[in-house]
py3Dmol code that shows the C-alpha trace and the ligand (Angstrom):
import py3Dmol

protein = """\
ATOM      1  CA  MET A   1       9.821   4.741 -11.084  1.00  0.00           C
ATOM      2  CA  LYS A   2      11.434   2.445 -13.586  1.00  0.00           C
ATOM      3  CA  LEU A   3       9.873  -1.013 -13.604  1.00  0.00           C
ATOM      4  CA  ILE A   4      11.629  -4.175 -14.681  1.00  0.00           C
ATOM      5  CA  ILE A   5       9.660  -7.433 -14.647  1.00  0.00           C
ATOM      6  CA  THR A   6      11.720 -10.665 -14.829  1.00  0.00           C
ATOM      7  CA  LYS A   7      10.525 -14.179 -15.462  1.00  0.00           C
ATOM      8  CA  ASN A   8      11.689 -15.557 -12.056  1.00  0.00           C
ATOM      9  CA  TYR A   9      13.847 -15.004  -8.946  1.00  0.00           C
ATOM     10  CA  GLU A  10      17.047 -16.142 -10.740  1.00  0.00           C
ATOM     11  CA  GLU A  11      16.695 -13.559 -13.521  1.00  0.00           C
ATOM     12  CA  LEU A  12      15.800 -10.869 -10.957  1.00  0.00           C
ATOM     13  CA  SER A  13      18.938 -11.686  -8.959  1.00  0.00           C
ATOM     14  CA  LYS A  14      21.081 -11.377 -12.114  1.00  0.00           C
ATOM     15  CA  LYS A  15      19.486  -8.160 -13.191  1.00  0.00           C
ATOM     16  CA  ALA A  16      19.906  -6.565  -9.725  1.00  0.00           C
ATOM     17  CA  ALA A  17      23.585  -7.747  -9.506  1.00  0.00           C
ATOM     18  CA  ASP A  18      24.237  -6.157 -13.004  1.00  0.00           C
ATOM     19  CA  GLU A  19      22.804  -2.956 -11.849  1.00  0.00           C
ATOM     20  CA  MET A  20      24.948  -2.962  -8.682  1.00  0.00           C
ATOM     21  CA  ALA A  21      28.084  -4.000 -10.595  1.00  0.00           C
ATOM     22  CA  ASP A  22      27.571  -1.177 -13.071  1.00  0.00           C
ATOM     23  CA  ILE A  23      27.481   1.346 -10.245  1.00  0.00           C
ATOM     24  CA  ILE A  24      30.744  -0.056  -8.851  1.00  0.00           C
ATOM     25  CA  LYS A  25      32.418  -0.033 -12.260  1.00  0.00           C
ATOM     26  CA  SER A  26      31.547   3.541 -12.881  1.00  0.00           C
ATOM     27  CA  ASN A  27      32.618   4.578  -9.402  1.00  0.00           C
ATOM     28  CA  PRO A  28      35.015   2.126  -7.700  1.00  0.00           C
ATOM     29  CA  LYS A  29      34.600   4.071  -4.416  1.00  0.00           C
ATOM     30  CA  ALA A  30      30.858   3.669  -4.385  1.00  0.00           C
ATOM     31  CA  ILE A  31      28.878   3.734  -1.181  1.00  0.00           C
ATOM     32  CA  LEU A  32      26.364   0.934  -1.224  1.00  0.00           C
ATOM     33  CA  GLY A  33      23.318   0.843   1.033  1.00  0.00           C
ATOM     34  CA  LEU A  34      22.533  -2.824   1.523  1.00  0.00           C
ATOM     35  CA  ALA A  35      19.732  -4.962   2.816  1.00  0.00           C
ATOM     36  CA  THR A  36      19.375  -8.473   4.330  1.00  0.00           C
ATOM     37  CA  GLY A  37      16.560 -11.087   4.113  1.00  0.00           C
ATOM     38  CA  GLY A  38      15.560 -13.538   1.443  1.00  0.00           C
ATOM     39  CA  SER A  39      15.234 -11.125  -1.450  1.00  0.00           C
ATOM     40  CA  PRO A  40      18.873 -10.129  -1.966  1.00  0.00           C
ATOM     41  CA  MET A  41      20.456 -13.581  -1.355  1.00  0.00           C
ATOM     42  CA  GLY A  42      20.537 -14.431  -5.059  1.00  0.00           C
ATOM     43  CA  MET A  43      21.899 -11.065  -5.995  1.00  0.00           C
ATOM     44  CA  TYR A  44      24.731 -11.429  -3.415  1.00  0.00           C
ATOM     45  CA  LYS A  45      25.561 -14.879  -4.910  1.00  0.00           C
ATOM     46  CA  GLU A  46      25.784 -13.306  -8.359  1.00  0.00           C
ATOM     47  CA  LEU A  47      27.994 -10.469  -7.062  1.00  0.00           C
ATOM     48  CA  ILE A  48      30.335 -13.072  -5.317  1.00  0.00           C
ATOM     49  CA  LYS A  49      30.562 -14.888  -8.652  1.00  0.00           C
ATOM     50  CA  MET A  50      31.375 -11.695 -10.551  1.00  0.00           C
ATOM     51  CA  ASN A  51      33.988 -10.787  -7.969  1.00  0.00           C
ATOM     52  CA  LYS A  52      35.697 -14.183  -8.206  1.00  0.00           C
ATOM     53  CA  GLU A  53      35.722 -13.858 -11.992  1.00  0.00           C
ATOM     54  CA  GLY A  54      37.335 -10.470 -11.679  1.00  0.00           C
ATOM     55  CA  LYS A  55      34.413  -8.601 -13.212  1.00  0.00           C
ATOM     56  CA  VAL A  56      33.763  -6.421 -10.181  1.00  0.00           C
ATOM     57  CA  ASP A  57      36.189  -5.017  -7.546  1.00  0.00           C
ATOM     58  CA  PHE A  58      35.059  -4.267  -4.041  1.00  0.00           C
ATOM     59  CA  SER A  59      38.449  -3.205  -2.645  1.00  0.00           C
ATOM     60  CA  ASN A  60      37.437   0.498  -2.438  1.00  0.00           C
ATOM     61  CA  VAL A  61      33.748   0.003  -1.885  1.00  0.00           C
ATOM     62  CA  THR A  62      32.018   1.098   1.388  1.00  0.00           C
ATOM     63  CA  THR A  63      28.680  -0.502   2.487  1.00  0.00           C
ATOM     64  CA  VAL A  64      26.059   0.740   4.944  1.00  0.00           C
ATOM     65  CA  ASN A  65      23.296  -1.619   5.980  1.00  0.00           C
ATOM     66  CA  LEU A  66      19.729  -0.728   6.699  1.00  0.00           C
ATOM     67  CA  ASP A  67      19.047  -2.434  10.011  1.00  0.00           C
ATOM     68  CA  GLU A  68      19.931  -4.747  12.869  1.00  0.00           C
ATOM     69  CA  TYR A  69      17.920  -6.611  15.484  1.00  0.00           C
ATOM     70  CA  ILE A  70      18.194  -5.427  19.013  1.00  0.00           C
ATOM     71  CA  GLY A  71      19.839  -7.842  21.413  1.00  0.00           C
ATOM     72  CA  LEU A  72      21.752  -9.894  18.867  1.00  0.00           C
ATOM     73  CA  SER A  73      25.519  -9.725  18.585  1.00  0.00           C
ATOM     74  CA  GLY A  74      27.356  -9.675  15.278  1.00  0.00           C
ATOM     75  CA  ASP A  75      28.320 -13.397  15.715  1.00  0.00           C
ATOM     76  CA  HIS A  76      24.772 -14.504  16.439  1.00  0.00           C
ATOM     77  CA  PRO A  77      23.772 -16.524  13.230  1.00  0.00           C
ATOM     78  CA  GLN A  78      20.486 -14.586  12.856  1.00  0.00           C
ATOM     79  CA  SER A  79      22.010 -11.103  13.260  1.00  0.00           C
ATOM     80  CA  TYR A  80      22.158  -8.991  10.170  1.00  0.00           C
ATOM     81  CA  ARG A  81      25.970  -8.455  10.582  1.00  0.00           C
ATOM     82  CA  TYR A  82      26.347 -12.222  10.522  1.00  0.00           C
ATOM     83  CA  PHE A  83      24.111 -12.525   7.515  1.00  0.00           C
ATOM     84  CA  MET A  84      26.178  -9.892   5.612  1.00  0.00           C
ATOM     85  CA  ASN A  85      29.470 -11.596   6.458  1.00  0.00           C
ATOM     86  CA  GLU A  86      28.117 -15.050   5.432  1.00  0.00           C
ATOM     87  CA  ASN A  87      26.241 -14.073   2.326  1.00  0.00           C
ATOM     88  CA  LEU A  88      28.697 -11.456   0.952  1.00  0.00           C
ATOM     89  CA  PHE A  89      31.521  -9.871   2.786  1.00  0.00           C
ATOM     90  CA  ASN A  90      33.441 -13.146   3.598  1.00  0.00           C
ATOM     91  CA  HIS A  91      33.501 -14.043  -0.138  1.00  0.00           C
ATOM     92  CA  ILE A  92      34.537 -10.864  -1.776  1.00  0.00           C
ATOM     93  CA  ASN A  93      37.606  -8.638  -1.714  1.00  0.00           C
ATOM     94  CA  ILE A  94      36.023  -5.907   0.525  1.00  0.00           C
ATOM     95  CA  ASP A  95      37.816  -4.340   3.496  1.00  0.00           C
ATOM     96  CA  LYS A  96      35.486  -5.210   6.358  1.00  0.00           C
ATOM     97  CA  THR A  97      36.342  -1.998   8.164  1.00  0.00           C
ATOM     98  CA  ASN A  98      34.509  -0.305   5.380  1.00  0.00           C
ATOM     99  CA  THR A  99      31.225  -2.241   6.080  1.00  0.00           C
ATOM    100  CA  TYR A 100      28.710  -0.749   8.531  1.00  0.00           C
ATOM    101  CA  VAL A 101      25.781  -2.347  10.190  1.00  0.00           C
ATOM    102  CA  PRO A 102      24.082  -0.796  13.243  1.00  0.00           C
ATOM    103  CA  ASN A 103      25.131  -2.316  16.582  1.00  0.00           C
ATOM    104  CA  GLY A 104      22.186  -4.212  18.011  1.00  0.00           C
ATOM    105  CA  LEU A 105      23.964  -4.502  21.392  1.00  0.00           C
ATOM    106  CA  ALA A 106      24.767  -0.727  21.749  1.00  0.00           C
ATOM    107  CA  LYS A 107      24.362   0.328  25.424  1.00  0.00           C
ATOM    108  CA  ASN A 108      23.345   3.862  24.447  1.00  0.00           C
ATOM    109  CA  ILE A 109      20.798   3.455  21.629  1.00  0.00           C
ATOM    110  CA  GLU A 110      20.309   7.094  20.993  1.00  0.00           C
ATOM    111  CA  GLU A 111      24.123   7.651  20.637  1.00  0.00           C
ATOM    112  CA  GLU A 112      24.336   4.626  18.286  1.00  0.00           C
ATOM    113  CA  CYS A 113      21.649   6.072  16.033  1.00  0.00           C
ATOM    114  CA  LYS A 114      23.238   9.500  15.982  1.00  0.00           C
ATOM    115  CA  GLU A 115      26.674   8.073  15.116  1.00  0.00           C
ATOM    116  CA  TYR A 116      25.133   5.885  12.375  1.00  0.00           C
ATOM    117  CA  ASP A 117      23.483   8.892  10.773  1.00  0.00           C
ATOM    118  CA  ALA A 118      26.669  10.980  11.204  1.00  0.00           C
ATOM    119  CA  ARG A 119      28.673   8.247   9.432  1.00  0.00           C
ATOM    120  CA  ILE A 120      26.264   8.198   6.483  1.00  0.00           C
ATOM    121  CA  THR A 121      26.525  11.971   6.245  1.00  0.00           C
ATOM    122  CA  GLU A 122      30.301  11.879   6.451  1.00  0.00           C
ATOM    123  CA  LEU A 123      30.385   9.369   3.603  1.00  0.00           C
ATOM    124  CA  GLY A 124      28.282  11.803   1.600  1.00  0.00           C
ATOM    125  CA  GLY A 125      25.180   9.588   1.566  1.00  0.00           C
ATOM    126  CA  THR A 126      24.779   6.369  -0.309  1.00  0.00           C
ATOM    127  CA  ASP A 127      25.158   6.183  -4.095  1.00  0.00           C
ATOM    128  CA  VAL A 128      22.578   3.374  -4.271  1.00  0.00           C
ATOM    129  CA  GLN A 129      20.231   1.965  -1.694  1.00  0.00           C
ATOM    130  CA  LEU A 130      19.022  -1.595  -2.093  1.00  0.00           C
ATOM    131  CA  LEU A 131      15.694  -2.332  -0.613  1.00  0.00           C
ATOM    132  CA  GLY A 132      13.441  -5.394  -0.100  1.00  0.00           C
ATOM    133  CA  ILE A 133       9.813  -4.768   0.765  1.00  0.00           C
ATOM    134  CA  GLY A 134       7.772  -6.355   3.579  1.00  0.00           C
ATOM    135  CA  ASN A 135       4.508  -8.006   2.907  1.00  0.00           C
ATOM    136  CA  ASN A 136       2.992  -5.094   4.860  1.00  0.00           C
ATOM    137  CA  GLY A 137       4.878  -2.478   2.805  1.00  0.00           C
ATOM    138  CA  HIS A 138       7.704  -1.791   5.245  1.00  0.00           C
ATOM    139  CA  ILE A 139      11.010  -0.719   3.911  1.00  0.00           C
ATOM    140  CA  ALA A 140      14.094  -1.349   6.179  1.00  0.00           C
ATOM    141  CA  PHE A 141      12.177  -1.658   9.464  1.00  0.00           C
ATOM    142  CA  ASN A 142      10.069   1.433   8.920  1.00  0.00           C
ATOM    143  CA  GLU A 143       6.723  -0.238   9.732  1.00  0.00           C
ATOM    144  CA  PRO A 144       3.306   1.110   8.688  1.00  0.00           C
ATOM    145  CA  ASP A 145       2.288   3.798  11.041  1.00  0.00           C
ATOM    146  CA  ASN A 146       0.649   7.237  11.278  1.00  0.00           C
ATOM    147  CA  GLU A 147       4.078   8.794  11.285  1.00  0.00           C
ATOM    148  CA  LEU A 148       7.525   7.816  10.070  1.00  0.00           C
ATOM    149  CA  LEU A 149      10.881   8.974  11.338  1.00  0.00           C
ATOM    150  CA  SER A 150      13.678  10.454   9.231  1.00  0.00           C
ATOM    151  CA  GLY A 151      16.783   9.329  11.138  1.00  0.00           C
ATOM    152  CA  THR A 152      18.121   5.999  12.312  1.00  0.00           C
ATOM    153  CA  HIS A 153      15.959   4.894  15.254  1.00  0.00           C
ATOM    154  CA  LEU A 154      14.797   2.079  17.486  1.00  0.00           C
ATOM    155  CA  THR A 155      11.560   0.472  16.359  1.00  0.00           C
ATOM    156  CA  LYS A 156       9.154  -2.118  17.477  1.00  0.00           C
ATOM    157  CA  LEU A 157       8.525  -4.899  14.863  1.00  0.00           C
ATOM    158  CA  THR A 158       4.914  -5.564  13.901  1.00  0.00           C
ATOM    159  CA  GLU A 159       3.295  -9.018  14.347  1.00  0.00           C
ATOM    160  CA  ASP A 160       3.284  -9.394  10.550  1.00  0.00           C
ATOM    161  CA  THR A 161       7.061  -8.827  10.385  1.00  0.00           C
ATOM    162  CA  ILE A 162       7.772 -11.110  13.363  1.00  0.00           C
ATOM    163  CA  LYS A 163       5.765 -13.874  11.685  1.00  0.00           C
ATOM    164  CA  ALA A 164       7.383 -13.326   8.262  1.00  0.00           C
ATOM    165  CA  ASN A 165      10.914 -13.382   9.809  1.00  0.00           C
ATOM    166  CA  ALA A 166      10.240 -16.433  12.043  1.00  0.00           C
ATOM    167  CA  ARG A 167      11.307 -18.591   9.073  1.00  0.00           C
ATOM    168  CA  PHE A 168      14.922 -17.796   9.783  1.00  0.00           C
ATOM    169  CA  PHE A 169      14.703 -18.760  13.501  1.00  0.00           C
ATOM    170  CA  GLU A 170      14.021 -22.071  15.303  1.00  0.00           C
ATOM    171  CA  SER A 171      10.808 -20.682  16.708  1.00  0.00           C
ATOM    172  CA  ILE A 172       8.791 -17.473  16.582  1.00  0.00           C
ATOM    173  CA  ASP A 173       9.622 -16.761  20.267  1.00  0.00           C
ATOM    174  CA  GLU A 174      13.251 -16.297  19.277  1.00  0.00           C
ATOM    175  CA  VAL A 175      12.529 -13.486  16.845  1.00  0.00           C
ATOM    176  CA  PRO A 176      13.640 -10.186  18.381  1.00  0.00           C
ATOM    177  CA  THR A 177      10.767  -7.714  18.804  1.00  0.00           C
ATOM    178  CA  GLN A 178      12.811  -4.597  18.273  1.00  0.00           C
ATOM    179  CA  ALA A 179      15.388  -3.364  15.814  1.00  0.00           C
ATOM    180  CA  LEU A 180      17.506  -0.421  14.846  1.00  0.00           C
ATOM    181  CA  THR A 181      16.628   0.906  11.453  1.00  0.00           C
ATOM    182  CA  MET A 182      17.663   3.600   9.076  1.00  0.00           C
ATOM    183  CA  GLY A 183      14.801   6.048   8.750  1.00  0.00           C
ATOM    184  CA  LEU A 184      13.039   7.343   5.647  1.00  0.00           C
ATOM    185  CA  GLY A 185      15.409  10.358   5.422  1.00  0.00           C
ATOM    186  CA  GLY A 186      18.457   8.127   5.269  1.00  0.00           C
ATOM    187  CA  ILE A 187      16.841   6.054   2.520  1.00  0.00           C
ATOM    188  CA  MET A 188      15.414   8.956   0.415  1.00  0.00           C
ATOM    189  CA  ARG A 189      18.753  10.787   0.438  1.00  0.00           C
ATOM    190  CA  SER A 190      20.362   7.981  -1.541  1.00  0.00           C
ATOM    191  CA  LYS A 191      21.185   9.016  -5.167  1.00  0.00           C
ATOM    192  CA  LYS A 192      19.578   5.880  -6.582  1.00  0.00           C
ATOM    193  CA  ILE A 193      17.241   3.296  -5.044  1.00  0.00           C
ATOM    194  CA  ILE A 194      16.766  -0.302  -6.264  1.00  0.00           C
ATOM    195  CA  VAL A 195      13.808  -2.298  -4.876  1.00  0.00           C
ATOM    196  CA  ILE A 196      13.634  -6.046  -5.387  1.00  0.00           C
ATOM    197  CA  ALA A 197      10.632  -8.327  -4.710  1.00  0.00           C
ATOM    198  CA  SER A 198       9.926 -11.828  -5.594  1.00  0.00           C
ATOM    199  CA  GLY A 199       6.858 -14.127  -5.144  1.00  0.00           C
ATOM    200  CA  GLU A 200       3.082 -13.658  -4.981  1.00  0.00           C
ATOM    201  CA  SER A 201       3.099 -12.792  -1.204  1.00  0.00           C
ATOM    202  CA  LYS A 202       4.688  -9.428  -2.185  1.00  0.00           C
ATOM    203  CA  ALA A 203       2.193  -8.625  -5.006  1.00  0.00           C
ATOM    204  CA  GLU A 204      -0.155  -6.416  -2.911  1.00  0.00           C
ATOM    205  CA  ALA A 205       2.718  -4.430  -1.424  1.00  0.00           C
ATOM    206  CA  VAL A 206       4.398  -3.957  -4.809  1.00  0.00           C
ATOM    207  CA  LYS A 207       1.126  -2.676  -6.274  1.00  0.00           C
ATOM    208  CA  ALA A 208       0.725  -0.223  -3.419  1.00  0.00           C
ATOM    209  CA  MET A 209       4.346   0.893  -3.755  1.00  0.00           C
ATOM    210  CA  VAL A 210       4.115   1.535  -7.498  1.00  0.00           C
ATOM    211  CA  SER A 211       0.699   2.888  -7.908  1.00  0.00           C
ATOM    212  CA  GLY A 212      -1.111   3.311  -4.577  1.00  0.00           C
ATOM    213  CA  LYS A 213      -1.724   6.454  -2.549  1.00  0.00           C
ATOM    214  CA  ILE A 214       1.284   7.868  -0.808  1.00  0.00           C
ATOM    215  CA  SER A 215       0.759   7.036   2.891  1.00  0.00           C
ATOM    216  CA  THR A 216       2.893   6.553   5.977  1.00  0.00           C
ATOM    217  CA  ASN A 217       0.738   3.431   6.475  1.00  0.00           C
ATOM    218  CA  MET A 218       2.398   2.018   3.324  1.00  0.00           C
ATOM    219  CA  PRO A 219       6.029   3.153   3.757  1.00  0.00           C
ATOM    220  CA  ALA A 220       7.153   1.882   0.393  1.00  0.00           C
ATOM    221  CA  SER A 221       4.722   4.267  -1.275  1.00  0.00           C
ATOM    222  CA  MET A 222       7.018   7.147  -0.155  1.00  0.00           C
ATOM    223  CA  LEU A 223       9.437   5.944  -2.742  1.00  0.00           C
ATOM    224  CA  GLN A 224       7.107   7.450  -5.389  1.00  0.00           C
ATOM    225  CA  MET A 225       8.605  10.778  -4.320  1.00  0.00           C
ATOM    226  CA  HIS A 226      12.197   9.774  -5.121  1.00  0.00           C
ATOM    227  CA  ARG A 227      13.499  10.682  -8.565  1.00  0.00           C
ATOM    228  CA  ASN A 228      15.612   7.695  -9.283  1.00  0.00           C
ATOM    229  CA  VAL A 229      14.053   4.418  -8.290  1.00  0.00           C
ATOM    230  CA  THR A 230      14.315   1.105 -10.185  1.00  0.00           C
ATOM    231  CA  VAL A 231      11.848  -1.631  -9.116  1.00  0.00           C
ATOM    232  CA  ILE A 232      12.949  -5.121 -10.145  1.00  0.00           C
ATOM    233  CA  VAL A 233      10.261  -7.743  -9.476  1.00  0.00           C
ATOM    234  CA  ASP A 234       9.537 -11.243 -10.812  1.00  0.00           C
ATOM    235  CA  GLU A 235       6.239 -12.081 -12.633  1.00  0.00           C
ATOM    236  CA  ALA A 236       4.630 -13.456  -9.435  1.00  0.00           C
ATOM    237  CA  ALA A 237       5.330 -10.225  -7.455  1.00  0.00           C
ATOM    238  CA  ALA A 238       4.217  -8.154 -10.450  1.00  0.00           C
ATOM    239  CA  LYS A 239       0.887 -10.055 -10.665  1.00  0.00           C
ATOM    240  CA  LEU A 240      -1.351  -7.196  -9.635  1.00  0.00           C
ATOM    241  CA  LEU A 241       0.354  -4.420 -11.696  1.00  0.00           C
TER     242      LEU A 241
END
"""
ligand_1 = """\
16
F6R
C 16.158 -6.206 5.621
C 15.057 -5.206 5.585
C 13.676 -5.657 5.345
C 13.495 -6.694 4.225
C 11.985 -7.021 4.063
C 11.794 -8.098 3.065
O 17.400 -5.576 5.882
O 15.363 -4.047 5.794
O 12.845 -4.526 5.104
O 14.037 -6.152 3.064
O 11.493 -7.426 5.283
O 12.373 -9.328 3.571
P 12.590 -10.537 2.582
O 13.572 -10.178 1.519
O 13.139 -11.581 3.502
O 11.247 -10.851 2.116
"""
view = py3Dmol.view(width=600, height=400)
view.addModel(protein, "pdb")
view.setStyle({"model": 0}, {"cartoon": {"style": "trace"}})
view.addModel(ligand_1, "xyz")
view.setStyle({"model": 1}, {"stick": {}})
view.zoomTo()
view.show()
């Protein structure tokens, strides 16, 4: 794992945006695996700025997101489709038909998961997968467990995750309890993985990811088995390293 420690969140966001932009510059048709949540918001702002300044062109880029809440439509303000539109896609020159987020309202969940994986395969996998990390070490919504799944699947969110995500909702009761998530296989097949984490609350998980024992109970530790991972963390998240 390549480790980059930045002074603060702002520097982390710039660094991550530069890494993404370099991938797009070297391959204008890049397939980007993207994440939602607090961690990538600054990076998306930087990418929007770069796009407006003509420094990076998204017209031929395709994106595949990691996850979506069950029961929220794409126009629900807390859905991950809405998040992506608001925080990135609406502000850059991307063709939205080339942006994929699992459908949290799919009638046939099994079919939706199969199609999502087939799409990723058809695209040839992602060139880069951006990841945040949960306080409990989850990546995408692969929660700590005695076993992890490879393909896209339906998952139950843990209490920890529901609590952590309640900050985006009016009350904790509104946080969906289930989600569709890319599995470990989809993530590990990416040519490159970039993990970003900011703040002291992530320090334990970051330490376990980088130097802990590999365990399905710490899903991020699985990344130690990937050959091209860059971890970008600020000093607070790197505190225990
Ligand atoms: C989001 C995702 C999650 C988050 C993680 C960290 O698409 O897959 O794994 O990356 O929960 O969330 P934040 O960045 O809000 O701390």
